[in-house]
N, C-alpha and C positions, 0 to 999 in steps of 0.2 A: 775275445770276442769279435765276431765279425761286425763291419761297419753297418752292414744292412740291419742286423739284430739291434744293435746299439741306436741307431735311427729310429726304429720303431718303439723302443722303450721310450725314448725322448719325446716321440708325438704322443703316445699314450698319458705320460706324466703331466705334458701340457694340457691336453683334454681334461684330464683329472681336476688340474687345478683351477680351469676354466668352469667347469659344473660346479665344483664347490663354492666357487666365487658368485655364482648366479648370473654370469654372464652371458649364457646363452637363451634367457628369456626376460622379459619385463612383465611382471604381475601386476604392476601399478602400486603406487604408494597408497596406506591406508591413513587416514585423517587423524589429528588429533581428536581427544575426546570429545564427541557430539553431544550437546546438552541440549539442543532444540530441533524437533522436527514439526513443520508445518504443512500441512497439505492445503493447496489452494482450493478456495470456495467456488462454487458455482459450475463445476465439471460436469460434462454430458457425454455418453456415448449412445450409439446407436446399437439396436438389438442386433449381435453378431459382430459387432466391432471388436477388437482387439488393439489395444494402446497402453502406454504407461500414462499413470497420472501425474499431475505435477505437483511438486513438493519442494521444500526449502530445508535444507539440515545445515545448522550452524554450531560452532563451537563456543566454549564459555567466553571467547574473545571477540565474539561475532563475525568471525570468519565464515564465508560460505563455501563449505565442501561438500554440496549436491552432488557435482560430478565425481565425486571419488567413492561414492556408495553405488555405483552401477551393479546391480546383482546381488549386491549384499544386504539388501531391506526385506523385510517379512511384512506382507499386507495382508490385511483381514476384511472380511466383509461381514455386515449384520445379517445379511439374507443373500445367501449364494444362489437361491432360485432367480434373483434379480442381477445380482453382480458377482462375479467370483474373480479369482486370480490365480495366474500361473506365474509362480516365482513372483516378480515384479510388474508383470505385465497384467492389466485390468481386461476382463470380457465382458460385454453385455449379452446377458443370458435371455432377460425378458423384461417387458414395461413395468416400470416401476421406479422407486427410490429406495435406496441402500446406503448405509453407513459405511465409511471406510476409514481404517485407521493404518498407519504404517509405523513400524519399530525396527529400531537398530541396535545390536549388540557391539558396545565398543570392546577393545582387546582385554581392557581391564577388567571386562564380566558386568560391566554396568549397562542396564537396559534403558533407552529413552524411547518413548512412544508419542505419536503425535495426537493433535486433537481430531476428535471425529467430524466428520465431513460429509455430507448427504451428496450422493453423486445420483443423478438422473438418468435412466436408461430408456431410451424410446424417444416418443415425441416431445419436445418441450418449446415453451415460448422463450426465443432468444431475444425478444425486442428490447432494446435500451428503455430505461425509464429515466426521467428528468424531475428535480426538485428545486426551489428557489427560496434563497435565505436574504432578506433585505437588512442592511447594515447602514443605510443613510436616514439620517434622522431628520427627515422633512415632512411634508404634510402626507404624501402617500395617500391609500395604499399603491401598490404596484401590479401591473399587468406584464406577465411573461408571455410571448408569443413564439412560434417557432414556424419558419417558412422552409419548408423542405426544398431542394432544388428543384426548380421547373415546377413548384407546386403552389398552393394557396396557403396565406397563413391561417394558423389556428391558435387559440389560446391554451397554454399547457399550464399556466396558474394565474388565478385572478385574486385580487384583494391580498396581496402578499404584504402582511405587517411586518414592520420593523421588529427583528430579535426573535423570528420564529420561521422556522420552515415549514414551506408549504407540503401539500400532499405529492406524493410521486406521480408523475403521468407518463403514459406509454407512449413511445415514439417509433411508428412503423418504417420511417425511413433511417438512412444513416447519415446523411449530409444535409446541412441547411444553414439558417441563419437564425439566432436567437435575438429578439428585442426586448427591449425594457421600456415600458411606457407607465406615464405617471398621469393620470387624469387625460389620458388619449394622447399626451405629447410623448414623442420617442424621445429618451433620455439617454439610451445607448444600444449599440448593435454589435454582434459579433457572431462570425463565421465559425460552425463546430462541426466536427466530424465524430460520429459514435461508433461504438463497437457492440457487437452481440452481448445481450446480458447485462451491458455496462449499467450502472447506476452514477449519475452525474448528479451534482450539486451546482446551482448557479448561484454564486455569491453577488449580489449586487452592492456596490461599494462606491466610495467616494463622496461628492456633494450633490446636488440638483444639477448645477452648471457643469459638473466635470464627473459623470457617472461613469464607473467603470464596471464591467462584466467578467468575474473570475471564475471559470469553470473549474471544478475539481472531481476528480473522479473517485467515488467512494470505495473505501476498505471495508470489504463486508467481512473478513476475517473475525474471529473472536477476539477481544481484548483480554489479554491475560491477567489472573488476578495479581493485584500488587501494581498494576500499571494502568495508565491511561493513554487514549489515543489523541493527540491534538492535530487539527488543521490551523495552523497559523498562516493568516492571509494577509498579504500586504496589498491594500488597494490602492486608493488614488494618492500619489506622493507628489505634492506640490513641488518641492524643492529638486525632485529627481534625483536625489541621493541614494546610495545604498545602504544598508542597515545591518549589523550583527543582532541577533536575537538570543535571548538569554531566557530560561526557564527557571524560577527560583523557588526553593524550599521554604519552610519558615525559617527566619533568622539568616538566611543567606543574603550575598549581596553578590553583585558581577565580578568582584573580586575571588569570589571561593569557589566558581564554576568555569567551565570554557563554555563559549557560545554554542547552542544546538544548530544553528546555521549562522554562516558569513556570508557577507558580500550579497544581501539579498535586495531584488530592487522591487520596483512596482509590480503589479499585478503578478506575483508569485505566491502560490500556495504549496505547502508540502506536509507530508502525514509523516508521523514518528510516533512510536511509543515509549513513553517515560515513566518512570516511578509516580506513582499515585501521591497525592500529599502536596504537590507544588501547588502554590497560592499565588504566585505574580510572575510578571513577565517584564523584561526590560528590554530596549532597544540601545543600540550605542552606534556611533560612526564606526566603521570596518576598523578594527584593531585598536579602537580607544576602549577605555573603561569609564569615560564620563556618561552616564546615563543621561540620555535625551529625552526618555518619555518612560514610564512604567504604567501597570495597573493590576488588578488584583481578578482572580478568577477562582472557580470551584473544580476541583480534579478528583472526584471519589473514585475508588478502584473499580476498574473497568468501565468507566465512563468515556464517552466520545464527545470531545469539546472542539467547537469551530470558533476560533478568534479572530476578529478582524481589526487590522491596525491601520488607520489613515493618517494622513497629513493633508489637512484641509487648505491651509496657506502657510506659507514657509514658518517653520519652526511652531506651528499649531497642531497638536495631533489629539486624537480621540480613538476610542476602541468600544467593540462590542463584542459579547461572547455569547454563545448558545451550546448548552451541554445536554445530551442524551444521558440518563441516569442508566445505571447497569440494569439487566434484565432480572 
């Protein structure tokens, strides 16, 4: 055999091996089994606009694999005269509202489908809204005002009683100062910046002399069956220390479960979805299993609970909670 022919055969053989090994392309990895698809609420398209809708895909372990599903999802619309899809791209067809869902077929053949979410096409009111919740057990009631940057103050919540949310008020500006007053006396103030379509809850916590404002962006997605959503707000903390927070079911102690959050300090709120039926919370020093304070609350399936925890003076604790029953 001539050397030239031998060399050609060697090149062909090497290229064949590369092709079999898949070295010539990178089609991307496929995720583990997807068990949850959640479409973000409050999405909007203009008529004629085309874009991908926001959603989150997670595995049974809670891993976010959204980025691995590009082009592999199937979207449907309840009204294609308003909203249609070209593969995974949404198209605003005409003014109105339609319900969108996304589904994905795993490699094992199982199909997971998202929650239905209303998508508005055309003109929509993007103004944010604000409400207030008072957790300070003093004389009250409270007035909450908003002063837009460069504008005049106006009342957004009046006669805010302890332990109940006020109605939502529309804010047409995006930046300004929130003030809380009791009998005309300012107790606290805080600068805020709002986003389009944002729903914000202003939690008034602490004491009459040490009042704090904790703003929390409301999660408007539907709570899954068998779970509840918790807003665990740390208000005024006299000692200045951090805490680990535990959520406990019937018969459980802090030794039975891991903390839901660790090293949380004053003026911190967070949102989570937890198994319903939990009836107590507890706080400890970070890394400790010695309970500093605990309390009870209700968490029926699909409810939305705001729990406010304060340390009014060093070692003196209290709490207040407010729950929204499921629809």
